[in-house]
C-alpha positions as CSV (number, residue, x, y, z in Angstrom):
1,M,132.0,119.5,121.9
2,P,128.0,118.7,121.4
3,D,128.4,120.2,117.8
4,S,131.6,117.5,117.1
5,D,130.0,115.1,119.1
6,S,126.5,115.3,116.6
7,K,128.7,115.0,113.5
8,S,130.6,112.4,114.7
9,L,127.3,110.2,115.0
10,D,126.0,111.4,111.6
11,L,127.4,108.5,109.6
12,F,125.4,108.9,106.7
13,G,125.2,112.6,106.5
14,A,121.5,112.7,107.1
15,K,121.3,115.3,109.4
16,P,121.5,118.0,107.0
17,A,118.7,116.6,104.9
18,A,116.9,115.9,108.0
19,D,116.6,119.4,109.1
20,A,115.9,120.4,105.8
21,L,112.8,118.9,105.2
22,K,112.0,119.2,108.7
23,I,111.9,123.2,107.9
24,G,110.3,122.5,104.6
25,T,107.7,120.8,107.0
26,E,106.8,123.6,109.1
27,A,106.7,126.0,106.1
28,I,103.6,124.1,104.5
29,C,102.3,123.7,108.1
30,K,102.5,127.5,109.0
31,G,100.7,127.9,105.6
32,A,98.1,125.7,106.1
33,A,97.5,126.9,109.9
34,A,97.0,130.7,108.3
35,F,94.7,129.4,106.0
36,L,93.1,127.7,108.5
37,S,92.5,130.7,111.0
38,R,90.8,132.3,107.9
39,I,88.2,129.8,107.3
40,C,87.9,128.5,110.7
41,L,89.6,129.5,114.0
42,P,88.9,126.4,116.2
43,A,89.8,124.2,113.6
44,A,93.2,126.0,112.9
45,E,93.9,125.8,116.9
46,E,92.9,121.8,116.9
47,F,95.4,121.8,113.7
48,G,98.1,123.1,115.7
49,L,97.6,120.6,118.5
50,L,97.1,117.9,116.5
51,V,100.8,118.9,114.5
52,R,102.1,119.2,117.6
53,D,100.9,116.0,120.2
54,R,99.0,113.3,117.9
55,I,99.4,113.5,114.5
56,S,103.1,112.6,112.9
57,Q,104.9,114.7,110.5
58,W,104.0,112.5,107.3
59,R,100.4,113.0,108.9
60,A,101.2,116.8,109.4
61,E,102.5,117.3,106.3
62,N,99.8,115.5,103.9
63,A,96.8,117.9,106.3
64,A,99.3,121.2,105.3
65,K,98.6,119.7,101.3
66,I,94.9,119.2,101.7
67,A,95.2,122.7,103.6
68,Q,96.6,124.3,100.5
69,K,95.1,122.9,97.7
70,A,91.5,123.9,99.3
71,E,93.1,127.6,99.0
72,A,93.7,127.2,95.4
73,K,90.3,126.0,94.4
74,I,89.0,128.8,96.5
75,S,91.0,131.2,94.8
76,K,90.4,129.6,91.3
77,F,86.6,130.2,91.6
78,G,86.9,133.6,92.7
79,R,85.3,133.2,96.1
80,S,86.7,134.8,98.9
81,S,85.7,135.8,102.8
82,V,84.1,132.6,103.4
83,R,83.8,130.2,106.3
84,A,83.8,126.5,106.9
85,H,81.6,124.4,109.6
86,P,84.2,123.0,112.2
87,R,83.2,119.7,111.9
88,L,83.9,119.3,108.6
89,V,87.2,121.0,108.3
90,M,88.4,118.6,111.3
91,T,87.1,115.7,109.2
92,T,88.6,116.4,106.1
93,L,91.9,116.9,108.0
94,E,91.6,113.9,110.4
95,N,90.7,111.8,107.5
96,G,92.1,113.0,104.3
97,S,96.0,113.4,106.3
98,W,95.7,109.4,106.4
99,S,96.6,109.7,102.6
100,D,99.3,110.8,100.6
101,D,97.8,109.7,97.1
102,D,97.6,113.0,95.0
103,V,94.5,112.3,93.6
104,I,92.7,111.4,97.0
105,Q,94.2,114.4,98.4
106,D,92.9,116.4,95.7
107,L,89.3,115.3,96.0
108,W,89.7,116.1,99.8
109,A,90.9,119.7,99.5
110,G,88.4,119.9,96.7
111,I,85.5,119.1,99.5
112,L,87.2,121.2,101.9
113,A,87.0,124.4,99.5
114,S,83.3,123.4,98.8
115,S,82.5,123.6,101.7
116,C,83.2,127.0,102.7
117,S,80.2,129.5,102.8
118,A,79.9,133.1,103.9
119,D,78.6,131.9,106.9
120,G,80.3,128.9,107.7
121,K,77.1,126.7,108.2
122,D,76.7,124.5,105.1
123,D,77.9,121.0,106.8
124,S,76.0,119.4,103.5
125,N,79.5,117.7,102.3
126,I,79.6,115.2,105.4
127,V,77.5,113.2,103.0
128,F,80.8,113.4,100.7
129,T,83.3,113.0,103.3
130,A,81.7,109.9,104.4
131,I,82.2,108.4,100.9
132,L,85.6,109.7,100.0
133,S,86.8,108.2,103.5
134,Q,85.9,104.9,101.8
135,L,87.7,105.3,98.0
136,T,90.7,103.5,97.5
137,G,93.1,105.6,95.1
138,V,91.6,103.2,92.5
139,Q,88.5,104.0,92.9
140,A,89.1,107.5,93.1
141,R,91.1,107.0,89.7
142,I,87.7,105.3,87.8
143,I,85.0,107.5,89.1
144,N,87.2,110.7,87.8
145,Y,87.8,109.2,84.4
146,A,84.1,108.6,84.1
147,V,82.8,111.7,84.8
148,E,85.1,113.1,82.7
149,T,84.2,111.1,80.0
150,A,80.6,109.8,80.0
151,P,77.9,111.7,77.8
152,K,76.1,113.6,80.2
153,F,72.9,115.9,79.8
154,A,70.5,118.0,82.2
155,T,66.9,116.5,82.6
156,K,64.1,118.7,83.0
157,N,64.0,119.2,86.7
158,G,67.7,120.1,86.5
159,L,69.7,117.3,87.9
160,A,72.8,115.7,86.4
161,Y,73.1,112.0,84.5
162,A,75.3,110.5,82.8
163,N,75.4,107.7,80.1
164,K,77.3,104.3,79.7
165,I,80.7,104.2,79.0
166,T,82.8,101.0,78.2
167,I,86.4,101.0,79.9
168,V,88.8,98.4,77.9
169,K,91.1,96.4,79.5
170,N,93.9,98.6,78.8
171,K,92.4,101.3,79.5
172,F,92.1,99.7,83.1
173,K,95.7,99.8,82.8
174,E,96.9,102.4,82.2
175,L,94.4,104.6,84.1
176,T,94.3,102.8,87.6
177,G,98.2,101.1,87.1
178,C,96.6,97.8,88.2
179,E,96.9,94.8,86.6
180,D,95.1,92.7,88.7
181,F,91.7,92.2,87.5
182,I,90.1,90.6,90.4
183,R,91.0,93.5,92.3
184,L,89.3,95.6,90.1
185,D,86.5,93.5,90.2
186,R,86.3,94.3,93.6
187,E,86.6,97.6,93.4
188,L,83.8,97.9,91.0
189,D,82.1,95.9,93.7
190,H,82.6,99.0,96.4
191,L,81.7,101.6,93.9
192,R,78.4,99.5,93.2
193,A,78.0,99.0,97.0
194,L,78.4,102.9,97.0
195,E,75.9,103.8,94.5
196,L,78.6,105.7,92.6
197,I,77.9,103.6,89.4
198,V,74.9,101.8,89.4
199,S,73.3,99.1,86.9
200,N,71.0,100.0,84.4
201,P,68.9,96.9,82.7
202,L,67.3,99.8,80.0
203,S,71.1,100.4,79.3
204,N,72.7,97.2,79.2
205,G,74.5,96.7,82.5
206,G,76.7,99.5,83.6
207,G,77.5,98.1,86.6
208,G,81.1,96.5,85.5
209,F,82.9,93.3,84.5
210,D,80.4,91.8,82.0
211,M,79.8,88.0,83.2
212,N,78.7,87.2,79.7
213,S,81.7,88.4,77.6
214,D,85.2,86.8,77.0
215,T,86.8,90.4,77.7
216,L,87.9,92.4,80.5
217,D,86.3,95.3,79.4
218,A,83.6,97.2,81.7
219,S,80.8,98.8,81.4
220,I,80.4,101.8,83.4
221,R,77.3,104.3,84.3
222,I,78.2,106.8,87.1
223,S,75.1,107.8,89.2
224,P,74.5,110.9,90.3
225,L,75.7,111.0,93.7
226,A,79.0,110.7,91.8
227,I,78.8,113.1,89.6
228,N,78.5,115.7,92.5
229,L,81.3,114.0,94.3
230,Y,83.0,115.2,91.3
231,V,82.2,118.5,90.9
232,R,82.3,119.0,94.9
233,G,86.2,117.5,94.8
234,C,86.6,120.3,92.3
235,G,85.7,122.8,94.9
236,F,82.7,124.0,92.8
237,V,79.4,125.0,94.9
238,G,77.2,125.5,92.3
239,S,74.8,122.6,90.4
240,P,76.8,120.0,87.9
241,V,74.4,121.3,85.4
242,E,76.1,124.3,85.9
243,F,79.5,123.1,86.5
244,F,79.6,121.0,83.1
245,G,77.3,123.3,81.1
246,L,74.9,120.7,80.8
247,T,71.8,120.7,78.2
248,T,68.6,119.3,79.0
249,Q,67.1,116.0,77.2
250,S,65.0,112.8,78.9
251,V,67.0,110.1,80.8
252,I,67.9,107.3,78.7
């Protein structure tokens, strides 16, 4: 009999767990599809095709988690009846679904949430999807920490800047979970290449490990672009000055 045959083949009793996982994934995907249909119907239809035909259960679940997080961020800032440009929705889900890193997923979710507008025509976050698709989990953690920690201020013309901070060796380990400082040096080099951290001769470096130092402490000065990426990654659509409540001062 089919039932007893399937039981006899399930030697390790894995079928109930697999069925439960499938049900859980389907529930997450259903919720994500409902949210996407509200903000962008073409993207919701495409998401359904992706789940059925092209992406694995793993990627489908990652995409669904991003959509869930985005919905929560929109709700957090009290926004409703918003829509997103199809290009941004699909770019976010396509690229974001390749990562199961919670920090990376949270940034993708914020980019999706802050892409939503009243008319759904705002495509300005394409800049940030291009950057985020190049970030590793280590780099995302460095940027988040630097933005949250660095003293920030507003210029007279309303732009957000930050002063230099130093991240000591042990903090790097705690922050990134990485003890390979050759890799960390590469990660900082890449962040400089993306112009998310900057070197400033007026502030004694600011671009990573100091080659003249005996320590493995790093001087980090985040760029205005990194500050904007962080704010959009939180799902906020206003300016960083407004988000952080910054006061005006001269550039140091």
